[in-house]
C-alpha positions as CSV (number, residue, x, y, z in Angstrom):
1,M,26.3,-95.6,-50.7
2,I,22.6,-95.1,-51.9
3,L,20.3,-92.7,-50.0
4,G,16.9,-92.2,-50.8
5,L,15.5,-88.8,-50.3
6,Y,11.4,-87.8,-50.2
7,L,8.9,-85.0,-49.9
8,S,5.7,-87.0,-49.7
9,G,2.1,-85.8,-48.6
10,T,0.2,-88.7,-49.3
11,G,2.6,-91.9,-49.7
12,N,2.7,-91.9,-53.3
13,T,6.2,-90.5,-53.2
14,K,7.4,-92.3,-50.1
15,H,6.5,-95.5,-51.4
16,C,8.5,-95.0,-54.8
17,I,11.5,-94.1,-53.6
18,E,11.5,-96.9,-50.7
19,K,11.1,-99.6,-53.4
20,L,13.2,-97.9,-56.0
21,T,16.2,-97.3,-53.5
22,N,15.7,-100.5,-51.6
23,L,15.6,-102.6,-54.7
24,L,19.0,-100.6,-55.9
25,D,20.6,-101.2,-52.3
26,K,18.7,-103.2,-49.6
27,N,21.4,-101.3,-46.9
28,A,20.6,-98.3,-48.2
29,A,19.0,-95.2,-45.9
30,V,15.3,-93.2,-46.9
31,L,14.6,-90.6,-45.3
32,P,12.0,-87.5,-45.6
33,L,13.3,-83.9,-46.5
34,E,12.2,-82.8,-43.2
35,D,14.2,-85.1,-41.2
36,R,16.6,-83.9,-38.8
37,N,19.6,-86.2,-40.2
38,V,19.1,-85.6,-43.8
39,I,21.9,-83.1,-44.3
40,D,24.6,-85.4,-42.7
41,A,22.8,-88.2,-44.7
42,V,23.5,-86.4,-47.7
43,K,27.0,-85.5,-46.8
44,E,28.1,-89.1,-46.1
45,S,26.4,-90.6,-49.2
46,D,27.3,-91.0,-53.0
47,T,24.4,-91.5,-54.9
48,I,21.2,-89.8,-54.2
49,I,17.9,-90.4,-54.8
50,I,15.6,-87.6,-54.8
51,G,11.7,-88.1,-55.4
52,Y,8.7,-85.2,-54.8
53,P,5.6,-84.4,-56.2
54,T,5.2,-83.1,-59.8
55,Q,2.9,-79.7,-58.8
56,F,2.2,-77.9,-62.3
57,S,5.3,-79.5,-64.1
58,N,7.5,-77.7,-60.8
59,A,9.4,-79.4,-58.2
60,P,7.8,-78.1,-54.6
61,V,9.0,-74.7,-53.0
62,M,10.3,-76.9,-49.9
63,V,12.7,-79.3,-52.8
64,R,13.9,-76.6,-54.4
65,D,14.8,-74.6,-51.2
66,F,16.4,-77.7,-49.9
67,I,18.7,-77.8,-52.9
68,K,19.5,-74.2,-53.2
69,N,19.9,-73.5,-49.5
70,Y,22.9,-76.0,-48.6
71,D,26.3,-76.5,-50.1
72,I,26.5,-80.2,-50.0
73,W,25.7,-81.3,-53.8
74,H,29.0,-80.8,-55.0
75,N,30.1,-84.1,-57.2
76,K,27.3,-86.2,-55.4
77,K,25.8,-88.8,-58.2
78,V,21.6,-87.8,-58.1
79,L,18.6,-89.6,-59.3
80,C,15.7,-87.3,-59.6
81,V,12.3,-88.7,-59.2
82,T,9.1,-87.3,-59.3
83,T,5.4,-88.7,-58.7
84,M,2.6,-87.5,-61.2
85,G,-1.4,-87.7,-61.6
86,A,-1.0,-86.5,-65.1
87,F,1.0,-84.7,-66.8
88,S,4.7,-84.2,-65.7
89,G,6.7,-82.4,-68.3
90,D,10.4,-81.9,-67.0
91,G,9.5,-82.5,-63.3
92,A,12.5,-84.2,-62.9
93,G,14.5,-81.6,-64.8
94,C,13.4,-78.9,-62.5
95,T,15.5,-79.9,-59.6
96,A,18.0,-81.1,-62.0
97,R,19.0,-78.1,-63.4
98,L,19.0,-76.9,-59.9
99,L,21.2,-79.5,-58.9
100,K,23.7,-79.0,-61.9
101,K,24.3,-75.5,-60.3
102,K,25.5,-76.7,-57.0
103,G,27.9,-78.8,-58.8
104,A,26.1,-82.5,-58.3
105,V,26.2,-84.9,-61.4
106,I,23.3,-85.9,-62.6
107,L,22.4,-89.3,-63.3
108,G,18.9,-89.1,-65.0
109,G,15.6,-88.7,-63.9
110,L,12.2,-91.0,-63.6
111,Q,8.8,-89.7,-64.0
112,I,6.2,-92.1,-62.4
113,K,2.2,-91.8,-62.6
114,M,0.4,-92.7,-59.4
115,P,-3.3,-91.9,-57.8
116,D,-4.0,-88.3,-57.5
117,S,-3.4,-86.6,-54.2
118,V,-5.0,-83.7,-54.9
119,C,-8.2,-83.8,-52.2
120,D,-10.2,-80.9,-52.6
121,V,-10.7,-81.3,-56.6
122,K,-12.7,-83.5,-58.8
123,L,-10.7,-83.4,-61.3
124,L,-8.4,-86.4,-61.8
125,K,-10.5,-88.4,-58.9
126,K,-10.6,-92.8,-59.8
127,S,-12.0,-95.3,-58.4
128,L,-10.3,-97.4,-56.3
129,E,-9.8,-100.5,-59.0
130,V,-8.3,-97.9,-61.4
131,N,-5.9,-96.3,-58.6
132,R,-4.9,-100.0,-57.7
133,K,-3.7,-100.8,-61.2
134,I,-1.8,-97.6,-61.5
135,I,0.2,-98.6,-58.7
136,L,0.8,-101.8,-60.1
137,E,2.0,-100.4,-63.2
138,A,3.8,-98.1,-60.8
139,D,5.6,-100.6,-59.0
140,K,6.4,-102.7,-62.4
141,K,7.8,-99.9,-63.8
142,I,10.1,-99.4,-60.6
143,E,11.2,-102.6,-60.9
144,R,11.8,-102.6,-64.5
145,V,14.3,-99.1,-64.0
146,A,16.1,-101.0,-61.0
147,D,17.2,-103.4,-62.9
148,E,18.3,-101.6,-66.0
149,I,19.9,-98.8,-63.4
150,M,22.0,-102.2,-62.3
151,H,23.0,-102.8,-65.8
152,G,24.4,-99.0,-65.9
153,K,21.6,-97.9,-67.5
154,Y,19.7,-94.8,-66.0
155,P,16.1,-93.3,-67.5
156,Q,16.4,-89.5,-68.7
157,E,12.4,-88.6,-68.0
158,G,11.7,-85.0,-67.3
159,V,15.3,-84.3,-67.8
160,T,16.0,-83.7,-71.7
161,F,15.2,-80.4,-73.6
162,I,12.3,-81.8,-75.3
163,S,10.5,-82.4,-71.8
164,H,11.9,-79.1,-70.5
165,I,9.9,-77.4,-73.5
166,A,6.5,-79.4,-72.7
167,G,6.9,-78.5,-68.9
168,L,7.5,-75.1,-69.4
169,F,4.9,-74.6,-71.5
170,G,2.4,-77.2,-71.0
171,Q,2.0,-76.0,-67.7
172,R,4.7,-73.9,-65.7
173,L,4.4,-70.6,-67.7
174,W,0.1,-70.7,-67.2
175,F,0.3,-71.6,-63.4
176,Y,3.8,-70.0,-62.3
177,G,1.9,-68.2,-59.7
178,K,1.0,-71.1,-57.8
179,T,4.6,-72.7,-57.5
180,A,6.3,-69.6,-57.5
181,H,6.6,-69.1,-53.7
182,Y,5.1,-70.8,-50.9
183,S,1.3,-70.3,-50.7
184,D,-0.9,-68.8,-48.1
185,Q,-3.8,-70.6,-49.5
186,L,-4.3,-73.0,-46.7
187,K,-7.9,-72.9,-45.1
188,I,-8.9,-74.3,-42.1
189,S,-12.6,-74.6,-41.4
190,D,-15.0,-74.1,-38.4
191,A,-14.8,-77.9,-38.0
192,C,-11.4,-78.4,-37.0
193,M,-11.3,-79.7,-33.2
194,G,-7.9,-78.7,-32.8
195,C,-6.8,-82.4,-32.6
196,G,-3.1,-80.7,-33.6
197,L,-2.3,-83.8,-36.0
198,C,-2.3,-81.0,-39.0
199,S,0.4,-79.5,-36.8
200,S,2.5,-82.6,-36.3
201,I,2.8,-84.1,-39.7
202,C,3.4,-80.5,-41.5
203,P,6.9,-80.7,-43.3
204,M,7.0,-77.0,-43.1
205,N,6.0,-76.2,-39.5
206,N,3.6,-74.0,-40.8
207,I,0.8,-74.9,-39.3
208,K,0.1,-73.9,-35.2
209,I,-2.8,-74.7,-32.6
210,E,-3.8,-71.7,-30.8
211,N,-6.9,-71.5,-28.6
212,G,-8.2,-75.2,-29.5
213,K,-7.8,-74.5,-33.2
214,A,-5.5,-75.2,-36.7
215,V,-4.1,-71.7,-37.7
216,A,-2.3,-71.8,-40.9
217,G,0.9,-69.4,-41.4
218,G,2.2,-68.3,-45.1
219,K,4.9,-71.3,-46.2
220,C,2.8,-74.2,-47.5
221,T,4.7,-76.1,-50.1
222,M,1.3,-77.9,-51.0
223,C,1.8,-81.7,-50.0
224,Y,-1.3,-82.1,-48.9
225,R,-0.6,-84.1,-46.0
226,C,-2.8,-81.9,-43.6
227,I,-5.4,-82.3,-46.1
228,S,-5.4,-85.9,-46.6
229,R,-5.1,-86.6,-42.8
230,C,-7.7,-84.4,-41.2
231,P,-10.6,-86.4,-39.6
232,Q,-12.7,-83.6,-40.0
233,M,-12.0,-83.1,-43.7
234,A,-11.5,-79.2,-42.2
235,I,-8.7,-78.4,-44.6
236,T,-8.6,-76.7,-48.2
237,L,-6.1,-75.4,-50.4
238,L,-6.7,-75.2,-54.3
239,G,-10.3,-76.5,-53.9
240,K,-13.4,-75.2,-51.5
241,K,-14.5,-79.0,-49.8
242,V,-12.9,-82.0,-49.3
243,E,-13.9,-84.6,-52.3
244,E,-11.7,-87.5,-51.2
245,Q,-8.7,-87.7,-48.7
246,C,-5.9,-89.6,-50.6
247,Q,-3.4,-91.7,-49.2
248,F,-1.5,-94.3,-50.3
249,T,-2.3,-97.1,-48.2
250,K,-6.0,-97.0,-49.0
251,Y,-5.5,-97.7,-52.3
252,A,-2.4,-100.6,-52.1
């Protein structure tokens, strides 16, 4: 039995995991990591495809904690999948190494370029046309990989020694402070109207509504889900203002 798991902020990773999992098994379940049934689903599954967005060549803290905090991985066969805007290094290897320590059997790694999801930084922004081409190429890659897996060949992207070195020295050492812990840097401006959407969709339950306004705690996993969905563009994290709200459905 195959199970697809994902952490997704703007929909990129959700799309990739759903597509790959369903190509391999049309009857497979696909769940977000915050789903209340996810632990039981892992226990009942033989093969797991776990996906998440790469953050500075690292996995989000929520994903790393999910792996470390539960003794459910022994003898589970796992394919680690990451989505990225540009450079991933060993984004897939970061979880693969943790999973090995928990007794999992690593089948491989897959790293997929998708539209940039960092809504408050201009650096990686591309046109709608370019982003649609990126998704088309990603879909082709997923279809090719699914066919290879059906023939017993798993991709090894991000899980090799060379990719480990590339990720470590390419980004992770320089930006370790941004990914070592949950972030307390989520900022909510006076434009907030207290609608509660951000609070309801946060996978960490990190945002509360107090006195008619959203208030952020210190356990942001930097998924950008709230920033991409806020109707007032009132939330930022790495930047100072929302440059473009990123949603997969906008580009698909």
